[in-house]
FIDRENKE-785748 format. One record per residue: residue number from 1; x, y, z of N, C-alpha, C in turn. Coordinates in steps of 0.001 Angstrom, whole numbers. Example, Ala and Ser with C-alpha at 12.3 -4.5 7.8 and 13.67 -1.06 7.14 Angstrom:
seq / n.east / n.north / n.up / ca.east / ca.north / ca.up / c.east / c.north / c.up
1 / 13190 / -5690 / 7800 / 12300 / -4500 / 7800 / 13200 / -3300 / 7800
2 / 12850 / -2250 / 7080 / 13670 / -1060 / 7140 / 12900 / 30 / 7870
***
This chain:
seq / n.east / n.north / n.up / ca.east / ca.north / ca.up / c.east / c.north / c.up
1 / 842 / -1169 / 0 / 0 / 0 / 0 / 891 / 1238 / 0
2 / 454 / 2258 / -658 / 1205 / 3508 / -773 / 619 / 4564 / 161
3 / 1503 / 5354 / 778 / 1055 / 6418 / 1677 / 2032 / 7587 / 1607
4 / 1578 / 8752 / 2044 / 2468 / 9911 / 2115 / 1870 / 10950 / 3049
5 / 2733 / 11841 / 3499 / 2294 / 12937 / 4359 / 1611 / 14008 / 3511
6 / 1095 / 15008 / 4163 / 364 / 16081 / 3484 / 1217 / 16810 / 2458
7 / 2470 / 17104 / 2796 / 3330 / 17851 / 1878 / 4083 / 16964 / 892
8 / 4085 / 15648 / 1121 / 4752 / 14724 / 215 / 6226 / 14500 / 503
9 / 6773 / 15119 / 1536 / 8191 / 14944 / 1857 / 8495 / 13525 / 2332
10 / 7520 / 12880 / 2983 / 7689 / 11502 / 3455 / 6713 / 10620 / 2698
11 / 7241 / 9570 / 2097 / 6420 / 8588 / 1387 / 6781 / 7222 / 1912
12 / 5812 / 6327 / 1901 / 6132 / 4979 / 2358 / 5195 / 3952 / 1771
13 / 5652 / 2715 / 1828 / 4873 / 1566 / 1391 / 4801 / 576 / 2544
14 / 3714 / -158 / 2570 / 3537 / -1181 / 3599 / 2849 / -2383 / 2973
15 / 2914 / -3520 / 3653 / 2162 / -4681 / 3177 / 668 / -4360 / 3139
16 / -50 / -5067 / 2316 / -1486 / -4872 / 2173 / -2196 / -5223 / 3478
17 / -3006 / -4319 / 3966 / -3804 / -4540 / 5174 / -5088 / -3731 / 5027
18 / -6177 / -4251 / 5503 / -7468 / -3577 / 5316 / -8229 / -3330 / 6603
19 / -7651 / -3698 / 7757 / -8362 / -3537 / 9014 / -7846 / -2327 / 9791
20 / -8769 / -1536 / 10316 / -8439 / -377 / 11131 / -8805 / -684 / 12575
21 / -7920 / -301 / 13473 / -8212 / -335 / 14897 / -8312 / 1084 / 15398
22 / -9199 / 1316 / 16357 / -9360 / 2633 / 16958 / -8807 / 2600 / 18373
23 / -7963 / 3575 / 18690 / -7441 / 3702 / 20049 / -8011 / 4977 / 20667
24 / -8607 / 4815 / 21845 / -9242 / 5931 / 22532 / -8423 / 6423 / 23722
25 / -7153 / 6026 / 23831 / -6357 / 6440 / 24989 / -6112 / 7950 / 24946
26 / -5769 / 8494 / 26096 / -5528 / 9925 / 26191 / -4368 / 10399 / 25346
27 / -3321 / 9573 / 25199 / -2177 / 9958 / 24367 / -2603 / 10115 / 22911
28 / -3334 / 9139 / 22387 / -3764 / 9212 / 20986 / -4707 / 10384 / 20759
29 / -5631 / 10591 / 21698 / -6575 / 11702 / 21526 / -5870 / 13049 / 21620
30 / -4882 / 13157 / 22484 / -4129 / 14416 / 22583 / -3277 / 14601 / 21324
31 / -2699 / 13524 / 20814 / -1824 / 13583 / 19648 / -2580 / 14054 / 18412
32 / -3790 / 13527 / 18209 / -4492 / 13837 / 16979 / -5813 / 14553 / 17136
33 / -6202 / 14890 / 18366 / -7457 / 15590 / 18561 / -8675 / 14689 / 18554
34 / -8474 / 13400 / 18466 / -9551 / 12414 / 18450 / -8929 / 11040 / 18525
35 / -9713 / 9995 / 18377 / -9141 / 8654 / 18447 / -8180 / 8404 / 17288
36 / -7193 / 7560 / 17524 / -6290 / 7168 / 16443 / -6948 / 6037 / 15672
37 / -7185 / 6245 / 14395 / -7715 / 5223 / 13497 / -6533 / 4730 / 12675
38 / -6008 / 3562 / 13040 / -4739 / 3119 / 12475 / -4823 / 1728 / 11863
39 / -3983 / 1531 / 10866 / -3830 / 248 / 10187 / -2590 / -426 / 10750
40 / -2738 / -1677 / 11188 / -1588 / -2439 / 11677 / -830 / -2945 / 10452
41 / 338 / -2354 / 10204 / 1108 / -2649 / 8993 / 2251 / -3634 / 9216
42 / 2493 / -4056 / 10445 / 3606 / -4946 / 10726 / 4925 / -4206 / 10700
43 / 6007 / -4955 / 10640 / 7347 / -4360 / 10724 / 7937 / -4003 / 9366
44 / 7336 / -4470 / 8281 / 7901 / -4251 / 6950 / 7309 / -3013 / 6282
45 / 7679 / -1844 / 6786 / 7249 / -575 / 6202 / 8501 / 118 / 5684
46 / 8465 / 555 / 4431 / 9626 / 1178 / 3787 / 9359 / 2665 / 3585
47 / 10300 / 3488 / 4068 / 10142 / 4943 / 4006 / 11112 / 5576 / 3027
48 / 10665 / 6630 / 2357 / 11577 / 7523 / 1657 / 11345 / 8900 / 2268
49 / 12394 / 9688 / 2347 / 12309 / 10985 / 3000 / 12462 / 10877 / 4505
50 / 13218 / 9879 / 4966 / 13386 / 9675 / 6410 / 13971 / 10896 / 7113
51 / 14727 / 11709 / 6396 / 15318 / 12898 / 7011 / 14250 / 13924 / 7418
52 / 13035 / 13731 / 6949 / 11936 / 14645 / 7281 / 11061 / 14113 / 8420
53 / 11437 / 12966 / 8984 / 10648 / 12343 / 10046 / 11216 / 12725 / 11410
54 / 10345 / 13189 / 12288 / 10699 / 13441 / 13677 / 10017 / 12372 / 14519
55 / 10790 / 11761 / 15423 / 10285 / 10684 / 16262 / 10221 / 11154 / 17709
56 / 9148 / 10790 / 18379 / 8942 / 11147 / 19783 / 8712 / 9858 / 20577
57 / 9500 / 9622 / 21618 / 9321 / 8458 / 22496 / 8139 / 8755 / 23419
58 / 6976 / 8216 / 23084 / 5759 / 8547 / 23824 / 5511 / 7645 / 25024
59 / 6240 / 6538 / 25133 / 6143 / 5663 / 26300 / 7402 / 4802 / 26347
60 / 7466 / 3941 / 27342 / 8623 / 3050 / 27460 / 8645 / 1996 / 26364
61 / 7497 / 1733 / 25743 / 7439 / 655 / 24761 / 7079 / 1102 / 23344
62 / 6877 / 2413 / 23143 / 6460 / 2843 / 21807 / 6941 / 4254 / 21495
63 / 6944 / 4557 / 20191 / 7275 / 5897 / 19733 / 6280 / 6307 / 18659
64 / 6155 / 7611 / 18490 / 5264 / 8194 / 17478 / 6116 / 9071 / 16578
65 / 5675 / 9228 / 15341 / 6456 / 10033 / 14403 / 5535 / 10920 / 13580
66 / 6138 / 12035 / 13127 / 5399 / 12969 / 12298 / 6357 / 13612 / 11304
67 / 5807 / 14178 / 10239 / 6611 / 14909 / 9262 / 6993 / 16250 / 9881
68 / 8270 / 16562 / 9868 / 8714 / 17804 / 10508 / 8343 / 19044 / 9695
69 / 7885 / 18875 / 8462 / 7481 / 20017 / 7641 / 5994 / 20336 / 7766
70 / 5146 / 19316 / 7572 / 3701 / 19573 / 7554 / 2981 / 19081 / 8804
71 / 3661 / 18296 / 9641 / 3068 / 17828 / 10883 / 2211 / 16584 / 10777
72 / 2087 / 16011 / 9586 / 1271 / 14805 / 9432 / 1755 / 13706 / 10362
73 / 815 / 13071 / 11058 / 1140 / 11932 / 11906 / 1435 / 10739 / 11009
74 / 2600 / 10127 / 11199 / 3047 / 9065 / 10298 / 2903 / 7669 / 10865
75 / 3218 / 7478 / 12151 / 3085 / 6143 / 12720 / 3193 / 6150 / 14234
76 / 2692 / 5060 / 14780 / 2897 / 4650 / 16166 / 3650 / 3335 / 16035
77 / 4802 / 3194 / 16681 / 5648 / 2017 / 16496 / 5944 / 1356 / 17838
78 / 5714 / 37 / 17910 / 6071 / -736 / 19093 / 7562 / -1029 / 19053
79 / 8288 / -651 / 20093 / 9737 / -809 / 20101 / 10173 / -2268 / 20164
80 / 9469 / -3088 / 20928 / 9874 / -4482 / 21107 / 9803 / -5291 / 19816
81 / 8837 / -4988 / 18964 / 8625 / -5789 / 17752 / 8918 / -5032 / 16464
82 / 8999 / -3698 / 16533 / 9200 / -2907 / 15325 / 7952 / -2796 / 14471
83 / 6787 / -3134 / 15025 / 5532 / -3075 / 14271 / 5002 / -1649 / 14204
84 / 4509 / -1288 / 13027 / 3975 / 43 / 12782 / 2449 / 14 / 12755
85 / 1852 / 1035 / 13360 / 429 / 1308 / 13265 / 335 / 2674 / 12608
86 / -217 / 2709 / 11409 / -186 / 3899 / 10572 / -1590 / 4489 / 10457
87 / -1730 / 5803 / 10677 / -3052 / 6422 / 10539 / -3653 / 6127 / 9161
88 / -4896 / 5696 / 9168 / -5554 / 5283 / 7923 / -5605 / 6399 / 6886
89 / -5692 / 7641 / 7329 / -5848 / 8763 / 6403 / -4654 / 9060 / 5523
90 / -3474 / 8517 / 5824 / -2304 / 8803 / 4994 / -2212 / 7892 / 3770
91 / -3015 / 6844 / 3739 / -2961 / 5913 / 2605 / -3751 / 6446 / 1422
92 / -3292 / 6104 / 241 / -3973 / 6539 / -974 / -5293 / 5806 / -1159
93 / -5413 / 4606 / -603 / -6651 / 3830 / -661 / -7462 / 4079 / 600
94 / -8748 / 4031 / 476 / -9617 / 4172 / 1632 / -10448 / 2924 / 1866
95 / -10010 / 1808 / 1307 / -10756 / 552 / 1375 / -10437 / -181 / 2681
96 / -10941 / 336 / 3793 / -10651 / -219 / 5105 / -11944 / -560 / 5837
97 / -11791 / -1357 / 6892 / -12920 / -1720 / 7754 / -12490 / -1564 / 9208
98 / -13285 / -865 / 10010 / -13023 / -731 / 11437 / -13328 / -2071 / 12098
99 / -12304 / -2687 / 12732 / -12478 / -4036 / 13266 / -12211 / -4171 / 14761
100 / -11669 / -3141 / 15415 / -11402 / -3256 / 16848 / -11265 / -1877 / 17476
101 / -11476 / -1841 / 18796 / -11296 / -614 / 19559 / -10614 / -964 / 20877
102 / -9658 / -105 / 21271 / -8972 / -310 / 22541 / -9070 / 947 / 23397
103 / -8839 / 765 / 24688 / -8953 / 1840 / 25677 / -10363 / 2424 / 25672
104 / -11361 / 1554 / 25507 / -12741 / 2044 / 25412 / -13217 / 2695 / 26706
105 / -12599 / 2336 / 27842 / -12984 / 2960 / 29103 / -12436 / 4380 / 29234
106 / -11551 / 4778 / 28327 / -11021 / 6147 / 28305 / -11715 / 7023 / 27267
107 / -12587 / 6440 / 26470 / -13273 / 7171 / 25406 / -14227 / 8196 / 26018
108 / -14132 / 9448 / 25585 / -15097 / 10438 / 26082 / -16490 / 10156 / 25517
109 / -17492 / 10693 / 26168 / -18862 / 10433 / 25760 / -19343 / 11197 / 24547
110 / -18532 / 12090 / 24009 / -19017 / 12931 / 22900 / -18910 / 12293 / 21527
111 / -18442 / 11051 / 21423 / -18490 / 10353 / 20140 / -18660 / 8860 / 20380
112 / -19200 / 8173 / 19387 / -19339 / 6715 / 19358 / -19238 / 6279 / 17907
113 / -18745 / 5064 / 17711 / -18724 / 4480 / 16374 / -19907 / 3535 / 16237
114 / -20548 / 3542 / 15083 / -21698 / 2685 / 14849 / -21275 / 1234 / 14588
115 / -20049 / 1033 / 14111 / -19582 / -304 / 13778 / -19489 / -1175 / 15031
116 / -20105 / -2350 / 15026 / -19908 / -3263 / 16156 / -18515 / -3902 / 16029
117 / -17679 / -3735 / 17054 / -16317 / -4277 / 17031 / -15988 / -4857 / 18395
118 / -14997 / -5742 / 18447 / -14472 / -6124 / 19758 / -13900 / -4882 / 20436
119 / -14066 / -4799 / 21769 / -13608 / -3627 / 22518 / -12824 / -4089 / 23740
120 / -11653 / -3477 / 23926 / -10834 / -3777 / 25098 / -10685 / -2528 / 25955
121 / -10786 / -2706 / 27279 / -10499 / -1618 / 28196 / -8983 / -1451 / 28274
122 / -8547 / -398 / 28944 / -7112 / -183 / 29135 / -6484 / -1386 / 29840
123 / -7096 / -1851 / 30913 / -6545 / -2982 / 31667 / -6482 / -4240 / 30811
124 / -7518 / -4528 / 30046 / -7519 / -5704 / 29172 / -6431 / -5604 / 28114
125 / -6287 / -4421 / 27528 / -5252 / -4233 / 26509 / -3861 / -4420 / 27098
126 / -3582 / -3770 / 28224 / -2257 / -3863 / 28830 / -1948 / -5293 / 29269
127 / -2938 / -6018 / 29758 / -2725 / -7398 / 30176 / -2306 / -8274 / 28988
128 / -2789 / -7963 / 27797 / -2481 / -8758 / 26607 / -1214 / -8326 / 25886
129 / -954 / -7003 / 25855 / 57 / -6516 / 24920 / 1227 / -5742 / 25516
130 / 1099 / -5185 / 26683 / 2191 / -4370 / 27248 / 3308 / -5271 / 27753
131 / 4554 / -4803 / 27689 / 5649 / -5592 / 28220 / 5521 / -5712 / 29732
132 / 6033 / -6801 / 30320 / 5975 / -6945 / 31766 / 6713 / -5795 / 32466
133 / 6310 / -5500 / 33683 / 6975 / -4436 / 34452 / 8465 / -4730 / 34548
134 / 9270 / -3704 / 34341 / 10723 / -3847 / 34393 / 11350 / -4303 / 33098
135 / 10532 / -4683 / 32101 / 11084 / -5095 / 30803 / 11465 / -3864 / 30015
136 / 12547 / -3973 / 29286 / 13008 / -2838 / 28481 / 12528 / -2951 / 27067
***
């Protein structure tokens, strides 16, 4: 799949994926002004224009990146696995399906998605996916 930032300075390709997950955590909502609607692209994402990417360590286990010119959010990356979660809006295709939601207990009451999806609370998500305490 092909994607790029608003100004075109950063371009990238990823394996084909069609499922979007929504994250309602406070970090994602603060980062983008709403929930993060992201495609799980795995670790095989190829970038051009890497010199235009600014990376921010947003937690002990993940980092977020944006284009330093136009500010487009480019990815959320898990450090332990190198897996990328890329905002759906940067892809040239819009053929996606919302299939999951996480941090649903942190979601504010001013929006809801009509799509029925599996939903995990913060505690459920962390129990499944966060590294154990003290892990680097």
